[in-house]
N, C-alpha and C positions, 0 to 999 in steps of 0.2 A: 201341399207341395211334396207329398211323399213320392219317393223315387224307387224304381225297381232296377236291379243290376242287369245290364245287357249281357247277352251271350257272346263272349269274345271268340273270334275265330282262332283255331289252334295254330294256324300258320303264323300268327303274331309271335309265337314263342321262338320260331327259328330266325325271324328277321329283326327282332327288337332287342334281344338281350345279349350283351357281352359282359357287362358287370352291373351290379345294382348297389345303390347307396340309399339308406333310409333318409327321408326328409322330415326333420323336426319330429321324429318319433311317430309320424302318421303312417297310414297304410300305403301311401304313395311312395314309389321307389324310382329314383333316377336311373335310367338305363340308356345305352346307346341305341338309337333307332336307325336301322339301315333300310333303305328303300321305302321310306315312310310315305304315307298317303296324306291328302289334304282335303279340306272341306271349304268350299266357297259358296257364296250366295248373297241374297239381298233380303232385307226386311222392308216391307211396304206397309204404309198406313192408308187405308181406303175410307172414304167418307169424310164428313166434316171434322175438322181438327178442333178439339176443345180450346176454348179461349183461355188466355193467361189469367191467373188469379190476381186481382188488384189488392194492394195493401196501402191504406192511407198513411202517408209518411208523417203527418202532423202528430201522431200519437207515439212516435218512436224517437229515441235519442239520436243524436248525430245526424240530424236531418240534412245539414249542408253537405255532408259527405255522401250520405246514402241517396240523395236525389240526383246524383250524377248519372245514375241509371234510372230513368223514370219516364212516365208518359208525358211529362211537361205540364201535368195538371195536378201534381201533388200525390201521385200514386206510383208505387213500385209494382211492377208486373212480374210475377213469377211464372215463367214459361216452362211448364211441365212437359210439353210436347214440342219437339223440333222436327218438323216435316218439310221436306223440300217441295218444290212445285211439281215434281214428278212422283211424289208420294214416298220418297226415301225417308225412312224413319230412323232418326239419329238417337244415340244413347240407349240402345238396346243391347243387353249382354247376351251373347250367344255362347253357350257352354256345352262341352261334351261331358256327359255325366259318367261317373263310376269308372274312370280310367285308373288302373292300379299302378301302371309304370309307363315311363317314357321320358321325354325331354325334361330338362330342369326348368324350374320356375324362373321367370325373367328377372326377379329382384325381390328384395325383402322390405320394401317400403312403398306405401301409398302416399303420394304427395298431392295435397289439395291446396290451391292458392286462394287467398282472400284479398280482394281488391274492390274498393267502392261498395262495401257491404254486400259482396257476392262471393259464393263458393264456386270454384272451377277446378276440375270438371263437375258437372251436375251429376254424372253417374260414373262410378269407378268399381273396381274389383278388389276384394280384400281376402286375406287368408288368416285363419285362426293362428294367433301368436305373432302375426306380422306387425311391423311398426306403421302407425298411421301418423303422418306429419301434416301440419297446417302452417303454411308460410303466410304470415299476416303482413301485407303491404300497407295497411291502413294505419293512420295515426291515432287510432282508438283501440280500446280493449274489446275483444269479442269473447263471448261466453260459449265455448264449444261444448255442446251436449250431444252425446251419441248413445243411441238406443237400438236394441233389437226390435224387429217388427214380427209379431206372431199373429196369424189369422187376421191381417189387416189392422191390428191394434198395436199400440206402443207397448213393448215388453220391458225386459230388464234394461236398466241403465248400464252401459258399458264403461263410460267415463264422463266426467264433467270437469273441465279445466278452462282456465282463462288463457286466451292467446293475447299476449302483450303487444303493444304497438310495434310495428316493424321488427318482428321477431319470428322465430320458428318454434312451434310447439310439437313435440313428438311423444307418442304414447303407444306402447305395445297393447294390442287389443285382444280380448278374449271373447270370441263369439259364442254365446250361450247355447249349449246343447246342439241340436241339429238345425238351428236356425240358419236361414240363408240371407236374410235381409237386414241391413244395417242402415239406420237413418240418422243423419246429423243435422242439427239446427243451431242457430245462435240464440241463446236465452234472452239477449237484448233486442234482437231483430228477427222476428219470427218468419219473415220472408226469406231469410238466409237459410236455405235447405240444400242438402245433397244426399244422394243415395248410393249405397254400395251393395254388391252381391257377393256372398261368400262362396269361394271355390275350394276344392281339395285337390285339384290338379291344374296344370298350366295350359290346358287346351280350351281356350276361350278367346273371345274377341268382343270389342265394343264397336258398334256400327258408327260410321262416320256420317257426314251430311247427306250422302247419297244412299244411306242405308246398307251399303255393301260391307262384307266382312270376309276374312280369310283366316283359316286355322290350319297350320302346317305340321308336318313331322309326326303324324299319328301312326302308331303301329297298326297293321292291317287287322280288321275285325268288324264286328257289328256293334254300332253305338246308338245311344239315345242322345239326341241333341235338343237342348231347350233354348227358348228365346224369352228373356225377361225384361220387362219395363216396369218401373215402380207403380204405375197406375193402370196396368193392363193385366188380364189373366194370362198365366204362363202358357206358352205354346210349346209343343214338342213334336219331333219327328224321329224316325229311325233311318239309319243309313248303313249300307254295307260297303266296306273299303277293302280293296285288294292292294297288293304291292304296287307302289308308284302311281296309284290311281288318284283321281280327283272327283270327289263326290259333290253333287250340287244339292243344296238345301235352301229353300226359300220359305220365308214366313210372311203371313199377312195378319195385320191387326186392323182394328177399326170396326165400323158397322155395329 
């Protein structure tokens, strides 16, 4: 997933900067964006949708709790792919790469809920140095294990902590090196999994049930836009944006 810096249009300088503030010591700077552009589009999955992965609950602890979400036959189904009837592909992170300045980040915490032995959301976005919080609504302890993923393999452990019953667990995360993918599972219940994509600027979106997305307030310029799902090959496109323009970018997965 090596990335090349896009050639930003010079016009961005005149429309995007009134003042700049460094963010967490990173290269990204917050600036006022005047007459910003936007990117909208849709992510589609074509072809047969992969089946959910079954996990036999009889071999796991806390079966009475975890079987609240099951197939009724003693299996927990991990649905890695959420696709609508019209092919809208949910849980895809669409990100504009290598943006050096612009609007501020929306917040400093990623919140993942735990209920009935399930992480929600399934896909999220993280930032190096950001706080990752888990809100455990279950009456049992969950073992939160978070790793980086490198070349489709489990890499460095980021943290491993217990989420106590009906409590909140917060941890500042350090994403190793230039890694982009963070994977979280419960050490007690391996079907409890969630995925996060690391960003270094706030120009991203996660697709909803219809696969649509919108990214606003971009300084004018030429950008490389990527679409990531934890079980698919990264897609990318380039888009040119002028003042107050709306770029259209669609992605197709599957087949």
